[in-house]
N, C-alpha and C positions, 0 to 999 in steps of 0.2 A: 473331436470333443476336447475342450481345454483341460489341462491338468489342474489339480487343486491348488498348486503353488501359483500358477498363472492367475487364477481367480483371486487369490489373496493379494497378489501384487496389484491387480487392477482395482480391487476394493480399497486398498490402502491409498492408491493414487487418487481415486475418486473422493475419498474422505478428506484428504489433504487439500485438493482443489476446492471442495465445497467449503471447508473451514477458511481457507485463504480468501475466497470470494466474499464470504460473510464478513470477515474482519475488514477486508478492503473497503466494502461498501459502508460498513459502520463507521470507519475512520473518515471516509470521504464525506458522509452525511454530517458527521460531527464537525469536521472542518468547515463545511458549508454553513452549518447553523451557528458556529461560534465566530467565525472570521469572515463570513460572506459580506457583511456590510462594511467592513474595514479595509479589506484587501481585495484588489481586482482579481488575484489569482484564484480566489474562492467565491467569486460573485455568483456563479451558477454551479449546478451539480456537475455539468460537463467540465467546466474549468477546474473544479475541485478534484475530479478524477485525474485530469491531466497533470495537475500539480502533485498528486500522490505518486503517480507513475514517475514523474521527473525526480522526485526526492529519492525514490528507490533505485533509479537507474543512473544517477549522476556519477557514481563511481566508475561505471563502465564507459563513460564518454571521455575520450582523450582531451577534448576541448573544454570539458566541464570543470567544476571546482575540484579541489583535492578530496581525497577519500575522508580525511579527518573532518573537513568542513561538512561533508554529507552526513557523517555519523553524528556530529554535534547537532545538526539540524534535525535529524531523525529522532534523536533522544530528546531534544527540547520539545519537539512536536508531540511525542508520545507522552512525556511527563505533563505537558500542559493540557492534553486531552484527559488525562486521568485525574487531574486535580480539580 
């Protein structure tokens, strides 16, 4: 039988994952709806999901752009989605 603390930890991780996926799919669909006709990266929902993952993981790639470039792109995309 699991301890109460273990249940609380799993509940917290479950809620985090659920909210992350909701926000991820919302931002993906928003990028697809706003930029799908203009940019090939967002032409389909699958391409928009791959672009979202690439923006969030480019700092971890040694051959990718610098971290400051990634942060600028992420902040620009977030601000443009909110306006």
